[in-house]
C-alpha angles and dihedrals in degrees: 000000000000117000116206109213120205111227118239116274092254091053093046089052092050091051092047091050092049089054093046092051094042098049095038095154096314115141096237130297136247111237090198098050117116124177129210134184112286105226093185097056124099119262133039125000124223108253099200138003093344095310116141115201144169135184131195138152093001095309124109127188131179139172139190131188111242129215122214095270094044092050093048089050091051091051092047090054088050090055095254112137099187125054108221090193097056114124114269113242110273094014133095120251105299103207147042104220129188132191108225127191125189123185131184115213095158135086104257133052121285118217122207119190106191093186089061089065115103142197114210123197138153116016102306107358118127125178130194125213122274108257127205089250088063089058093047092048092049090054089046090059087060093045092247141106127237111273118248093254090058092045088055090060092060092082090060094051126079103243118169134342118336120203115194121195119210111299095018129118137188132203129185149127126285109198128193129188114263121277126247115271093248093059112124101166137016141173130220124200130188131168147172136206124232127219089260090056096254119143122231113193140172123203116192126191125204136185135190110278091221091064094233110160 
């Protein structure tokens, strides 16, 4: 006889929040969809192993799209045991997650605004990153607070303005809610501002790996 065990309330809340954040108005997801750099699209080209990068005025910035295993490995290196972006049971992958690195090799401060990053898909659809406040608000809807293992992941996610003095660098995750199932291509753009006011930006283009139009 099989006994169905009901998960503890905290675990049920975590699952419910993951579903709320993942769905977030999207018109369904495709569990088999995998995206790769689009070498034929306009804009920047990945320089190595899918990494898009740019450098100007002493500031460098790069990003790479992470798969589930790569994301989990990044979080593990950051000391985070539980991946808050792992697919919920019975649902497709809920997030599009990038690893972003910003370094300041110049003389003045570099400012990175993660919420200014964008994900463009379809004809006119633009999405902003998921912020930690989104997670807290989702739990608030359920009358709960984020569990400790989720709170631990906050340190690995870009959340709010980052100011880098000369010689400093920052690395973290930039998550977006999942894309609609019909998405075939999308673009991601992130940027930083140098002490002299110059903008350093990376624009990365991706397409479905299965080549479907």
